[in-house]
C-alpha positions as CSV (number, residue, x, y, z in Angstrom):
1,M,4.7,10.7,-23.4
2,K,7.9,9.3,-22.1
3,A,8.1,6.4,-19.6
4,K,11.1,5.1,-17.7
5,I,11.2,1.8,-15.8
6,L,13.8,1.2,-13.1
7,I,13.8,-2.3,-11.7
8,I,15.5,-3.4,-8.5
9,I,16.9,-6.7,-9.7
10,V,18.1,-8.1,-6.4
11,L,15.1,-9.7,-4.6
12,L,14.5,-8.2,-1.2
13,F,14.4,-11.0,1.4
14,A,11.6,-11.0,3.9
15,Q,12.5,-10.6,7.6
16,Q,14.4,-13.5,9.1
17,K,11.7,-14.4,11.5
18,Y,9.8,-16.0,8.6
19,L,11.3,-19.4,8.4
20,F,10.0,-20.4,5.0
21,S,10.4,-17.2,3.0
22,Q,12.4,-19.0,0.3
23,Y,9.4,-21.2,-0.5
24,I,7.3,-18.5,-2.1
25,S,8.3,-15.5,-4.2
26,I,6.0,-12.7,-5.3
27,E,7.7,-10.6,-8.0
28,L,6.7,-7.4,-9.8
29,S,7.4,-6.6,-13.5
30,V,6.0,-4.1,-16.0
31,T,5.1,-4.9,-19.6
32,W,3.5,-2.8,-22.3
33,E,0.5,-3.8,-24.5
34,M,-1.2,-2.2,-27.4
35,E,-4.8,-1.5,-26.6
36,Y,-7.7,0.8,-27.5
37,D,-7.4,4.3,-26.0
38,I,-9.9,4.6,-23.1
39,F,-11.1,8.0,-24.4
40,K,-10.7,7.4,-28.2
41,K,-12.0,3.9,-28.9
42,D,-10.8,4.0,-32.5
43,S,-7.2,4.7,-31.5
44,I,-4.5,2.2,-30.3
45,V,-2.1,3.2,-27.6
46,N,0.7,1.5,-25.6
47,T,-0.7,0.7,-22.2
48,P,1.5,-0.2,-19.2
49,K,0.6,-3.3,-17.2
50,L,2.0,-4.4,-13.8
51,N,2.4,-8.1,-13.4
52,I,2.3,-9.8,-9.9
53,I,4.1,-13.1,-10.4
54,Y,3.5,-15.8,-7.7
55,R,6.1,-18.6,-7.7
56,N,6.2,-21.8,-5.7
57,N,9.8,-22.7,-5.2
58,S,9.1,-25.6,-2.9
59,N,8.4,-29.3,-3.2
60,S,4.9,-28.9,-1.7
61,N,1.6,-27.6,-3.0
62,Y,0.4,-24.4,-1.3
63,Y,-2.6,-22.1,-1.3
64,F,-2.7,-18.6,0.3
65,S,-4.6,-15.3,0.0
66,K,-3.7,-13.0,-2.9
67,V,-1.8,-9.8,-2.0
68,S,-4.0,-7.7,-4.3
69,D,-7.6,-7.7,-5.6
70,S,-8.8,-6.2,-8.9
71,R,-11.9,-5.3,-10.9
72,D,-11.3,-6.5,-14.5
73,G,-7.6,-6.1,-14.1
74,L,-7.9,-2.6,-12.6
75,P,-6.2,-1.8,-9.2
76,M,-8.5,-0.9,-6.3
77,M,-7.6,2.4,-4.6
78,P,-9.0,3.7,-1.3
79,C,-11.1,6.8,-1.7
80,L,-13.1,8.4,1.1
81,I,-13.5,11.9,-0.5
82,L,-15.3,11.9,-3.8
83,P,-18.6,10.1,-4.6
84,K,-18.7,7.4,-7.2
85,V,-20.3,9.1,-10.2
86,P,-20.5,7.6,-13.7
87,Y,-18.3,9.9,-15.6
88,Y,-15.3,12.0,-14.5
89,E,-13.3,13.1,-17.5
90,S,-14.8,16.6,-17.7
91,V,-14.1,17.3,-14.0
92,Y,-10.9,15.4,-13.2
93,L,-9.2,14.1,-16.3
94,G,-8.5,17.4,-18.0
95,N,-5.8,18.7,-15.7
96,L,-4.3,15.5,-14.2
97,N,-0.8,16.3,-15.2
98,K,-0.7,19.3,-12.9
99,I,-1.4,17.1,-9.9
100,S,1.6,14.7,-9.7
101,A,3.9,15.4,-12.6
102,N,7.6,15.5,-11.6
103,R,6.8,14.1,-8.1
104,N,7.9,10.8,-6.6
105,F,5.5,8.4,-4.9
106,N,5.5,5.0,-3.2
107,V,2.6,2.6,-4.1
108,R,2.0,-0.1,-1.4
109,I,0.2,-3.1,-2.7
110,G,-2.0,-5.0,-0.2
111,G,-1.8,-5.2,3.5
112,M,-5.4,-5.9,4.5
113,P,-6.4,-9.5,5.3
114,R,-10.0,-8.9,4.0
115,Y,-11.6,-9.4,0.6
116,I,-10.3,-6.2,-0.9
117,H,-6.5,-5.5,-0.8
118,D,-6.2,-1.9,-1.8
119,W,-3.2,-0.1,-3.3
120,F,-2.1,3.0,-1.3
121,V,-0.2,5.8,-2.9
122,Y,1.8,8.2,-0.7
123,D,4.4,10.8,-1.3
124,Y,8.0,9.4,-1.4
125,S,9.1,11.7,1.5
126,T,6.3,10.8,3.9
127,T,4.3,7.7,5.1
128,Y,0.9,9.4,4.6
129,S,-1.5,8.3,2.0
130,D,-2.2,11.0,-0.7
131,G,-5.9,11.0,-0.4
132,A,-6.6,13.2,-3.5
133,L,-4.4,11.2,-5.8
134,N,-5.8,7.9,-4.5
135,C,-9.3,9.2,-5.3
136,I,-8.4,10.3,-8.8
137,L,-6.8,7.0,-9.6
138,D,-9.8,5.2,-8.2
139,R,-12.1,7.3,-10.4
140,I,-10.1,6.6,-13.5
141,S,-10.4,2.9,-12.8
142,E,-14.1,3.4,-12.1
143,Y,-14.5,5.2,-15.5
144,I,-12.7,2.4,-17.4
145,F,-14.7,-0.3,-15.6
146,R,-18.0,1.3,-16.4
147,S,-17.0,2.1,-20.0
148,N,-16.2,-1.6,-20.5
149,N,-19.2,-3.1,-18.6
150,S,-22.8,-2.5,-19.5
151,E,-24.3,-3.9,-16.3
152,D,-25.2,-1.6,-13.4
153,Y,-22.6,-0.8,-10.9
154,V,-22.4,-3.4,-8.1
155,L,-20.4,-2.7,-4.9
156,Q,-17.8,-5.4,-4.6
157,K,-18.2,-7.6,-1.5
158,W,-15.3,-6.9,0.8
159,N,-16.1,-8.7,4.1
160,F,-15.6,-12.3,5.1
161,E,-18.3,-14.2,7.0
162,P,-17.0,-16.9,9.4
163,S,-19.4,-19.5,7.8
164,E,-17.8,-18.8,4.3
165,I,-14.3,-19.9,5.2
166,T,-14.6,-23.6,4.3
167,P,-12.3,-25.7,2.0
168,E,-15.2,-26.1,-0.4
169,N,-15.9,-22.4,-0.7
170,I,-12.2,-21.5,-1.0
171,L,-12.0,-23.9,-4.0
172,E,-15.2,-22.6,-5.6
173,S,-17.0,-19.4,-4.8
174,L,-13.9,-17.7,-3.2
175,K,-11.2,-19.1,-5.5
176,D,-10.5,-15.7,-7.1
177,K,-9.3,-14.4,-3.6
178,F,-6.6,-17.1,-3.3
179,V,-3.6,-18.4,-5.2
180,F,-3.2,-22.2,-5.7
181,L,0.3,-23.3,-6.6
182,K,1.6,-26.8,-7.1
183,S,5.3,-27.4,-6.6
184,G,7.2,-25.4,-9.2
185,E,4.1,-23.6,-10.6
186,I,3.7,-19.8,-11.2
187,F,0.5,-17.7,-11.4
188,I,0.4,-14.2,-12.8
189,D,-2.1,-11.4,-12.0
190,T,-1.9,-8.4,-14.4
191,Y,-3.1,-4.8,-13.5
192,N,-3.7,-1.9,-15.8
193,L,-1.5,1.1,-14.9
194,V,-3.2,3.6,-17.3
195,G,-4.3,5.8,-14.4
196,F,-0.7,6.2,-13.3
197,K,0.3,7.0,-16.8
198,L,-2.4,9.7,-17.1
199,V,-1.5,11.5,-13.8
200,E,2.3,11.2,-14.5
201,G,5.1,11.1,-12.0
202,C,7.5,8.4,-10.7
203,F,5.9,5.5,-8.8
204,T,7.7,2.9,-6.9
205,F,5.5,-0.2,-6.5
206,F,6.1,-2.7,-3.7
207,I,4.2,-5.4,-1.9
208,N,3.3,-5.0,1.7
209,Q,5.8,-7.0,3.7
210,D,3.8,-8.1,6.7
211,G,4.0,-11.6,5.4
212,I,1.2,-13.9,4.2
213,R,-1.3,-14.4,7.0
214,D,-2.9,-17.7,8.0
215,Y,-6.2,-15.9,8.7
216,V,-8.6,-13.4,7.3
217,V,-10.6,-10.7,9.2
218,S,-14.3,-10.4,9.4
219,D,-15.9,-7.0,10.4
220,Q,-18.8,-7.9,12.7
221,F,-21.2,-5.7,14.5
222,D,-21.5,-6.4,18.2
223,F,-25.1,-5.4,19.2
224,V,-24.2,-5.6,22.9
225,I,-21.6,-2.9,22.8
226,E,-23.0,-1.4,19.6
227,Q,-19.6,-1.3,17.9
228,H,-17.9,-3.0,15.0
229,I,-15.3,-5.5,16.0
230,E,-12.7,-7.4,13.9
231,L,-12.8,-11.1,14.2
232,K,-9.9,-13.2,13.0
233,I,-10.9,-16.3,11.1
234,E,-8.3,-19.0,10.7
235,L,-7.9,-20.4,7.2
236,P,-8.1,-24.2,6.8
237,A,-4.8,-26.0,7.1
238,V,-5.6,-28.1,4.0
239,V,-7.8,-27.3,1.0
240,G,-8.0,-30.1,-1.6
241,E,-4.5,-31.0,-2.5
242,Y,-3.0,-27.7,-1.2
243,Q,-1.5,-26.9,2.2
244,L,-1.9,-23.4,3.7
245,F,1.2,-21.3,3.3
246,S,1.9,-18.4,5.7
247,G,4.9,-16.3,6.6
248,G,7.5,-14.4,4.7
249,F,8.2,-14.4,1.0
250,N,10.8,-13.0,-1.4
251,T,9.9,-10.0,-3.4
252,N,11.2,-6.9,-5.3
253,K,10.3,-3.3,-6.0
254,I,9.9,-1.7,-9.4
255,T,9.9,2.1,-10.2
256,V,8.0,3.4,-13.3
257,C,8.3,7.1,-14.3
258,F,5.6,8.6,-16.6
259,G,6.1,12.0,-18.2
260,E,9.1,14.2,-18.8
261,K,11.0,13.4,-15.6
């Protein structure tokens, strides 16, 4: 199976309305690692990994929400169509190459200020999410996760409670949801792209460019109007030795082609 990587080398600057965009950069790169095949545990294969590299280019210490969440290094994809069942290879994984091979897709990383920052795949020529492909990628990640974890499936918590957003919790129980960078430091999150390799096609990965927010959103049920409402919860201005960062950031795009294209 062939793979081609096209990297846009010049960093794309955030919109000018973000005054401090030069302080933080969030860059994408792809590396390959030798790992056990997910279907043949006695075989070694070359596995693509997407690295999200956070850099603090300032003279201050900052913390902020991550742009993406993961389960054991697997991307989280939105799926509203197919149920979460334990094993999928006999149903979905046999004919994956017919679904997206020789097609071009955008993959938007993040964009939700809640616990879970999904990746959204959509056709290069549209702005609509490809629901079927998102579900298949989600099911591949689910299969890998269950294959590597013996415990029962636990639905990942996705909603913030106002009482949770304290400096103490952010430094302890919620620390995996945030990035903490001292001046000049970097932090790298790595994600397994084996699902994209299996379905084939060209995928342009980029980070949602709404900027890093200074709040998170809580989904609360209002019993008076009997509806769910979204409540913005401001993040603390200071957590330990870190100041809250919000606003624009420098970033790039990266295109990876899997298959014959």
